[in-house]
ROSE-462008 format. One line per field, with one value per atom (N, C-alpha, C, O): residue number from 0; atom name; x, y, z. Coordinates in Angstrom, 1 decimal, m for minus. Layout:
i <- NUM,...
at <- CA,...
px <- X,...
py <- Y,...
pz <- Z,...
END
This chain:
i <- 0,0,0,0,1,1,1,1,2,2,2,2,3,3,3,3,4,4,4,4,5,5,5,5,6,6,6,6,7,7,7,7,8,8,8,8,9,9,9,9,10,10,10,10,11,11,11,11,12,12,12,12,13,13,13,13,14,14,14,14,15,15,15,15,16,16,16,16,17,17,17,17,18,18,18,18,19,19,19,19,20,20,20,20,21,21,21,21,22,22,22,22,23,23,23,23,24,24,24,24,25,25,25,25,26,26,26,26,27,27,27,27,28,28,28,28,29,29,29,29,30,30,30,30,31,31,31,31,32,32,32,32,33,33,33,33,34,34,34,34,35,35,35,35,36,36,36,36,37,37,37,37,38,38,38,38,39,39,39,39,40,40,40,40,41,41,41,41,42,42,42,42,43,43,43,43,44,44,44,44,45,45,45,45,46,46,46,46,47,47,47,47,48,48,48,48,49,49,49,49,50,50,50,50,51,51,51,51,52,52,52,52,53,53,53,53,54,54,54,54,55,55,55,55,56,56,56,56,57,57,57,57,58,58,58,58,59,59,59,59,60,60,60,60,61,61,61,61,62,62,62,62,63,63,63,63,64,64,64,64,65,65,65,65,66,66,66,66,67,67,67,67,68,68,68,68,69,69,69,69,70,70,70,70,71,71,71,71,72,72,72,72,73,73,73,73,74,74,74,74,75,75,75,75,76,76,76,76,77,77,77,77,78,78,78,78,79,79,79,79,80,80,80,80,81,81,81,81,82,82,82,82,83,83,83,83,84,84,84,84,85,85,85,85,86,86,86,86,87,87,87,87,88,88,88,88,89,89,89,89,90,90,90,90,91,91,91,91,92,92,92,92,93,93,93,93,94,94,94,94,95,95,95,95,96,96,96,96,97,97,97,97,98,98,98,98,99,99,99,99,100,100,100,100,101,101,101,101,102,102,102,102,103,103,103,103,104,104,104,104,105,105,105,105,106,106,106,106,107,107,107,107,108,108,108,108,109,109,109,109,110,110,110,110,111,111,111,111,112,112,112,112,113,113,113,113,114,114,114,114,115,115,115,115,116,116,116,116,117,117,117,117,118,118,118,118,119,119,119,119
at <- N,CA,C,O,N,CA,C,O,N,CA,C,O,N,CA,C,O,N,CA,C,O,N,CA,C,O,N,CA,C,O,N,CA,C,O,N,CA,C,O,N,CA,C,O,N,CA,C,O,N,CA,C,O,N,CA,C,O,N,CA,C,O,N,CA,C,O,N,CA,C,O,N,CA,C,O,N,CA,C,O,N,CA,C,O,N,CA,C,O,N,CA,C,O,N,CA,C,O,N,CA,C,O,N,CA,C,O,N,CA,C,O,N,CA,C,O,N,CA,C,O,N,CA,C,O,N,CA,C,O,N,CA,C,O,N,CA,C,O,N,CA,C,O,N,CA,C,O,N,CA,C,O,N,CA,C,O,N,CA,C,O,N,CA,C,O,N,CA,C,O,N,CA,C,O,N,CA,C,O,N,CA,C,O,N,CA,C,O,N,CA,C,O,N,CA,C,O,N,CA,C,O,N,CA,C,O,N,CA,C,O,N,CA,C,O,N,CA,C,O,N,CA,C,O,N,CA,C,O,N,CA,C,O,N,CA,C,O,N,CA,C,O,N,CA,C,O,N,CA,C,O,N,CA,C,O,N,CA,C,O,N,CA,C,O,N,CA,C,O,N,CA,C,O,N,CA,C,O,N,CA,C,O,N,CA,C,O,N,CA,C,O,N,CA,C,O,N,CA,C,O,N,CA,C,O,N,CA,C,O,N,CA,C,O,N,CA,C,O,N,CA,C,O,N,CA,C,O,N,CA,C,O,N,CA,C,O,N,CA,C,O,N,CA,C,O,N,CA,C,O,N,CA,C,O,N,CA,C,O,N,CA,C,O,N,CA,C,O,N,CA,C,O,N,CA,C,O,N,CA,C,O,N,CA,C,O,N,CA,C,O,N,CA,C,O,N,CA,C,O,N,CA,C,O,N,CA,C,O,N,CA,C,O,N,CA,C,O,N,CA,C,O,N,CA,C,O,N,CA,C,O,N,CA,C,O,N,CA,C,O,N,CA,C,O,N,CA,C,O,N,CA,C,O,N,CA,C,O,N,CA,C,O,N,CA,C,O,N,CA,C,O,N,CA,C,O,N,CA,C,O,N,CA,C,O,N,CA,C,O,N,CA,C,O,N,CA,C,O,N,CA,C,O,N,CA,C,O,N,CA,C,O,N,CA,C,O,N,CA,C,O,N,CA,C,O,N,CA,C,O,N,CA,C,O,N,CA,C,O
px <- 80.3,80.2,81.3,81.7,82.0,83.1,82.8,81.6,83.8,83.7,82.9,82.0,83.4,82.8,81.3,80.5,81.0,79.6,78.7,77.6,79.3,78.6,78.4,77.3,79.4,79.3,78.3,77.5,78.3,77.3,75.9,75.0,75.7,74.4,74.0,72.8,74.9,74.6,74.2,73.3,75.0,74.7,73.4,72.6,73.0,71.8,70.6,69.6,70.7,69.7,69.6,68.4,70.7,70.7,70.0,69.2,70.3,69.7,68.2,67.5,67.8,66.4,65.7,64.6,66.2,65.6,65.6,64.6,66.6,66.6,65.5,64.8,65.4,64.4,63.0,62.1,62.8,61.5,61.1,60.0,62.1,61.9,61.8,61.3,62.4,62.4,62.1,62.9,60.8,60.4,60.4,60.5,60.2,60.1,61.3,61.3,62.4,63.7,64.7,64.7,65.6,66.8,67.9,68.2,68.6,69.6,71.0,71.2,71.9,73.2,74.1,74.1,74.8,75.7,77.2,77.5,78.0,79.4,80.2,80.1,81.0,81.8,83.3,83.7,84.1,85.5,85.8,84.8,87.0,87.2,87.7,88.4,87.3,87.6,87.0,85.8,87.7,87.1,85.8,84.9,85.6,84.4,83.2,82.0,83.4,82.3,81.9,81.1,82.5,82.2,81.4,81.5,80.6,79.8,78.8,78.4,78.4,77.6,76.2,75.7,75.8,74.5,74.5,73.4,75.6,75.8,75.4,74.8,75.7,75.5,74.1,73.8,73.4,72.1,70.8,69.8,70.9,69.7,69.3,70.1,68.0,67.5,67.5,67.7,67.1,67.0,68.1,68.0,69.2,70.4,71.6,71.9,72.3,73.5,74.7,74.7,75.7,76.9,78.0,78.3,78.7,79.8,81.0,81.0,82.0,83.2,84.3,84.7,84.9,86.0,87.2,87.3,88.1,89.4,90.1,90.0,90.9,91.7,92.6,93.1,92.8,93.7,93.4,94.3,92.2,91.8,91.0,89.8,91.5,90.8,90.3,89.4,91.1,90.7,89.3,88.7,88.9,87.6,86.4,85.3,86.8,85.8,85.4,86.2,84.2,83.8,83.8,83.9,83.6,83.6,84.9,85.0,86.0,87.3,87.4,88.0,86.9,86.9,86.0,86.4,84.9,84.0,84.7,84.8,85.3,86.0,87.2,87.6,87.9,89.0,88.5,89.2,87.4,86.8,86.5,86.7,85.9,85.6,86.8,86.8,87.9,89.1,89.7,90.4,89.5,90.0,89.4,90.1,88.2,87.6,88.3,88.1,89.0,89.7,91.2,92.0,91.7,93.2,93.9,93.4,95.1,95.9,95.3,95.5,94.4,93.7,93.9,94.1,93.9,93.9,92.6,92.2,91.9,90.6,90.7,91.4,90.0,90.0,89.4,89.8,88.3,87.6,87.3,87.3,87.0,86.5,85.2,84.9,84.4,83.1,83.2,82.4,84.2,84.4,84.8,84.3,85.6,86.0,84.8,84.6,84.0,82.8,81.8,81.2,81.7,80.8,81.2,80.4,82.5,83.1,82.9,82.5,83.1,82.9,81.4,81.1,80.5,79.1,78.6,77.9,79.2,78.8,79.4,78.6,80.6,81.1,80.3,80.1,79.9,79.1,77.8,77.3,77.1,75.8,76.0,75.2,76.9,77.1,77.4,76.8,78.3,78.6,77.5,77.2,76.8,75.7,74.5,73.7,74.4,73.3,73.7,72.8,74.9,75.4,75.4,76.4,74.3,74.1,75.2,75.7,75.4,76.4,77.8,78.5,78.2,79.5,79.6,80.6,78.5,78.5,78.6,79.3,78.0,78.1,79.5,80.0,80.2,81.6,82.5,83.4,82.2,83.1,82.9,83.8,81.6,81.4,80.8,80.5,80.6,80.1,81.1,81.2,81.8,82.7,82.0,80.9,82.7,82.1,81.6,80.6,82.4,82.0,80.7,79.9,80.5,79.2,78.1,77.0,78.3,77.3,76.8,75.6,77.8,77.4,76.6,75.6,77.0,76.3,74.9,73.9,74.8,73.5,72.5,71.4,73.1,72.3,71.8,70.7,72.7,72.3,71.2,70.4,71.2,70.2,68.9,67.9,68.9,67.7,67.0,66.0
py <- 46.9,46.0,45.1,44.4,45.0,44.1,42.7,42.3,41.8,40.4,40.1,39.3,40.7,40.4,40.8,40.1,42.0,42.4,41.4,41.1,41.0,40.0,38.7,38.1,38.2,37.0,37.2,36.3,38.3,38.5,38.5,38.0,39.1,39.1,37.7,37.3,36.9,35.5,34.7,33.9,34.9,34.1,34.5,33.7,35.8,36.3,35.7,35.3,35.6,35.0,33.5,33.0,32.9,31.4,31.2,30.3,32.0,31.9,32.2,31.5,33.2,33.5,32.3,31.9,31.6,30.4,29.3,28.5,29.1,28.1,28.3,27.4,29.5,29.9,29.7,29.2,30.0,29.9,28.4,28.0,27.5,26.1,25.3,24.2,25.8,25.0,26.0,26.2,26.5,27.5,27.0,27.7,25.7,25.1,24.4,23.7,24.7,24.0,25.0,26.2,24.6,25.4,24.8,23.6,25.6,25.1,25.4,26.5,24.4,24.6,24.5,23.5,25.6,25.6,25.6,26.2,24.8,24.7,25.4,25.0,26.4,27.1,27.0,26.8,27.0,27.2,28.6,29.4,29.0,30.3,31.3,32.3,31.1,32.0,33.4,33.4,34.5,35.8,36.1,36.7,35.5,35.8,35.1,35.4,34.1,33.4,34.0,33.4,35.2,35.8,37.1,37.9,37.3,38.6,38.6,37.6,39.9,40.1,39.3,38.9,39.1,38.5,37.1,36.6,36.4,35.1,35.0,34.0,36.1,36.1,36.7,36.7,37.1,37.8,37.1,37.7,35.8,35.0,34.2,33.6,34.3,33.7,32.2,31.5,31.6,30.2,29.5,28.3,30.2,29.6,29.9,31.0,28.8,28.9,28.6,27.5,29.4,29.1,28.7,29.4,27.6,27.2,27.3,26.8,28.0,28.2,27.3,27.2,26.5,25.6,26.4,27.6,25.8,26.5,26.8,26.1,27.9,28.2,27.0,26.3,26.9,25.9,24.5,23.8,24.1,22.7,22.0,21.6,21.9,21.2,19.8,19.3,19.1,17.8,17.7,16.7,18.9,19.0,19.4,19.3,19.8,20.3,19.3,18.9,18.7,17.7,18.1,17.2,19.4,19.8,19.6,19.4,19.6,19.4,18.0,17.9,17.0,15.7,15.6,14.9,16.2,16.2,16.8,16.3,18.0,18.7,17.9,17.9,17.2,16.3,15.3,15.0,14.7,13.7,14.3,13.7,15.5,16.2,16.5,16.4,16.9,17.3,16.0,16.2,14.9,13.6,13.5,12.9,14.0,13.8,14.6,14.3,15.6,16.4,16.3,17.0,15.5,15.5,14.9,14.0,15.4,15.0,15.0,14.1,15.9,16.0,17.5,18.4,17.6,18.9,19.0,18.1,20.1,20.3,21.3,22.3,21.1,22.0,23.3,24.4,23.2,24.5,24.4,23.3,25.5,25.6,24.9,24.3,25.0,24.3,22.8,22.2,22.3,20.8,20.4,19.4,21.2,20.9,21.0,20.2,22.0,22.2,21.1,20.7,20.5,19.4,18.2,17.5,17.9,16.8,17.0,16.1,18.2,18.6,18.4,17.8,18.9,18.8,17.3,16.9,16.5,15.1,14.4,13.6,14.8,14.2,14.6,13.8,15.9,16.3,15.6,15.2,15.5,14.8,13.4,12.9,12.7,11.3,11.1,10.2,11.9,11.7,12.1,11.4,13.1,13.6,12.6,12.6,11.8,10.8,9.5,8.6,9.4,8.2,8.4,8.9,8.2,8.5,7.8,8.5,6.6,5.9,6.5,6.6,6.8,7.4,8.8,9.2,9.6,10.9,10.7,11.5,9.7,9.5,9.2,9.6,8.4,8.0,9.3,9.5,10.1,11.3,12.4,12.9,12.7,13.8,13.5,14.4,12.2,11.8,11.6,10.5,12.6,12.6,12.2,12.6,11.5,11.1,12.3,12.2,13.4,14.5,15.1,15.6,15.0,15.5,14.6,15.1,13.3,12.3,12.5,12.5,12.7,12.9,14.1,14.1,15.2,16.5,16.3,16.8,15.7,15.5,14.7,15.1,13.6,12.9,13.7,13.5,14.6,15.4,16.4,16.7,17.0,18.0,17.4,18.1,16.1,15.5,14.6,14.0
pz <- m120.7,m119.5,m119.4,m120.4,m118.3,m118.1,m117.8,m117.7,m117.8,m117.6,m116.3,m116.3,m115.2,m113.9,m113.9,m113.3,m114.5,m114.5,m115.4,m115.0,m116.5,m117.3,m116.6,m116.6,m115.9,m115.1,m114.0,m113.8,m113.3,m112.3,m112.8,m112.1,m114.0,m114.6,m114.9,m114.7,m115.5,m115.9,m114.7,m114.7,m113.6,m112.4,m111.8,m111.3,m111.8,m111.3,m112.1,m111.5,m113.4,m114.3,m113.9,m113.8,m113.8,m113.5,m112.1,m112.0,m111.1,m109.8,m109.8,m109.2,m110.6,m110.8,m111.3,m110.8,m112.3,m112.9,m111.9,m111.8,m111.1,m110.1,m109.1,m108.8,m108.6,m107.6,m108.2,m107.5,m109.5,m110.2,m110.3,m110.1,m110.7,m110.9,m109.6,m109.7,m108.6,m107.3,m106.2,m105.3,m106.2,m105.2,m103.8,m102.8,m103.6,m102.2,m101.7,m100.7,m102.4,m102.1,m101.6,m102.1,m100.8,m100.4,m101.2,m101.1,m102.1,m103.0,m102.5,m102.0,m102.5,m102.1,m103.4,m104.1,m103.6,m104.8,m104.3,m103.3,m105.0,m104.6,m105.8,m106.9,m105.4,m106.3,m106.0,m104.8,m107.1,m106.8,m106.4,m106.2,m106.1,m105.6,m106.7,m106.4,m107.9,m109.0,m108.6,m108.2,m108.9,m108.5,m109.2,m108.7,m110.4,m111.2,m110.5,m110.9,m109.6,m109.0,m107.6,m106.9,m107.3,m106.0,m106.1,m105.2,m107.1,m107.2,m106.0,m105.4,m105.6,m104.5,m104.6,m103.6,m105.8,m106.0,m105.5,m105.0,m105.4,m104.9,m103.4,m103.0,m102.7,m101.2,m100.8,m99.7,m101.8,m101.4,m101.7,m101.8,m101.8,m102.1,m100.8,m100.1,m100.5,m99.3,m99.4,m98.4,m100.5,m100.7,m101.4,m101.8,m101.6,m102.2,m101.3,m100.9,m100.9,m100.1,m101.0,m101.7,m101.0,m101.8,m100.9,m99.9,m101.2,m100.5,m101.4,m102.6,m101.0,m101.8,m101.4,m100.2,m102.4,m102.1,m101.8,m102.1,m101.0,m100.8,m102.1,m103.1,m102.1,m103.3,m103.7,m102.8,m105.0,m105.5,m105.0,m104.6,m105.1,m104.7,m105.8,m105.5,m107.0,m108.1,m107.7,m108.3,m106.8,m106.4,m105.7,m105.5,m105.2,m104.5,m105.5,m105.1,m106.7,m107.6,m108.6,m109.5,m108.5,m109.4,m110.9,m111.8,m111.2,m112.6,m113.3,m114.5,m112.5,m113.1,m113.7,m114.8,m113.0,m113.6,m114.8,m115.8,m114.8,m116.0,m117.2,m118.3,m117.0,m118.1,m118.6,m119.7,m117.6,m118.1,m119.0,m120.0,m118.8,m119.7,m121.0,m122.1,m121.0,m122.2,m123.0,m124.3,m122.4,m123.1,m123.8,m124.8,m123.2,m123.9,m125.3,m126.2,m125.5,m126.8,m127.9,m129.1,m127.5,m128.6,m128.5,m129.2,m127.5,m127.3,m128.6,m129.2,m128.8,m129.9,m131.3,m132.1,m131.5,m132.8,m133.3,m132.6,m134.6,m135.3,m136.1,m136.8,m135.8,m136.5,m137.6,m137.5,m138.6,m139.8,m139.4,m139.8,m138.6,m138.2,m136.7,m136.1,m136.1,m134.8,m134.6,m133.6,m135.7,m135.7,m135.6,m134.9,m136.3,m136.2,m134.8,m134.3,m134.1,m132.8,m131.8,m130.9,m132.1,m131.2,m131.3,m130.3,m132.5,m132.7,m131.9,m131.3,m131.9,m131.1,m129.6,m128.9,m129.2,m127.8,m127.4,m126.4,m128.2,m128.0,m127.9,m127.0,m128.8,m128.8,m127.5,m126.9,m127.1,m125.9,m124.6,m123.7,m124.6,m123.4,m123.4,m122.3,m124.5,m124.6,m124.2,m123.4,m124.7,m124.4,m123.0,m122.3,m122.4,m121.0,m120.1,m119.1,m120.4,m119.5,m119.6,m118.6,m120.6,m120.7,m119.9,m119.7,m119.6,m118.9,m117.4,m116.8,m116.7,m115.3,m114.4,m113.5,m114.7,m113.8,m114.0,m113.0,m115.2,m115.4,m114.7,m114.1,m114.8,m114.1,m112.6,m112.0,m112.1,m110.6,m110.3,m109.2,m111.1,m110.9,m110.9,m110.1,m111.9,m112.1,m111.0,m110.5,m110.7,m109.8,m108.5,m107.7,m108.2,m106.9,m105.8,m105.3,m105.5,m104.4,m103.1,m102.9,m102.3,m101.0,m100.2,m99.6,m100.2,m99.4,m99.9,m99.2,m101.2,m101.8,m101.5,m101.1,m101.6,m101.2,m99.8,m99.5,m98.9,m97.4,m97.2,m96.5,m97.9,m97.7,m98.3,m97.7,m99.4,m100.1,m99.1,m99.0,m98.5,m97.6,m96.4,m95.9,m95.9,m94.8,m95.1,m94.2,m96.3,m96.6,m97.2,m97.3,m97.5,m98.1,m97.1,m97.4
END
């Protein structure tokens, strides 16, 4: 099984879980334009709408800012093992994800806030 097929399967499972956990909600997902994010399964869900960002627009993608913060935790360091590096990354993700105000600053783009207000 190739990368695209694996990605499509993972997205399908993720969407199944979303639909199971939020059966009365219409979910809007924002994706960048990576080819692996465009499998047919993305377009075939009744209660999930996918919006694709324009190509080459990382400034619109809130995950880019999140990952930039995570990268800072390992910048300019040499790790003895991959496991050591992984532990630092896990700690950074956990710390950041528990800080709601910081997450809002990082990923709360005005266009996202406006869209959120319109659908809620």
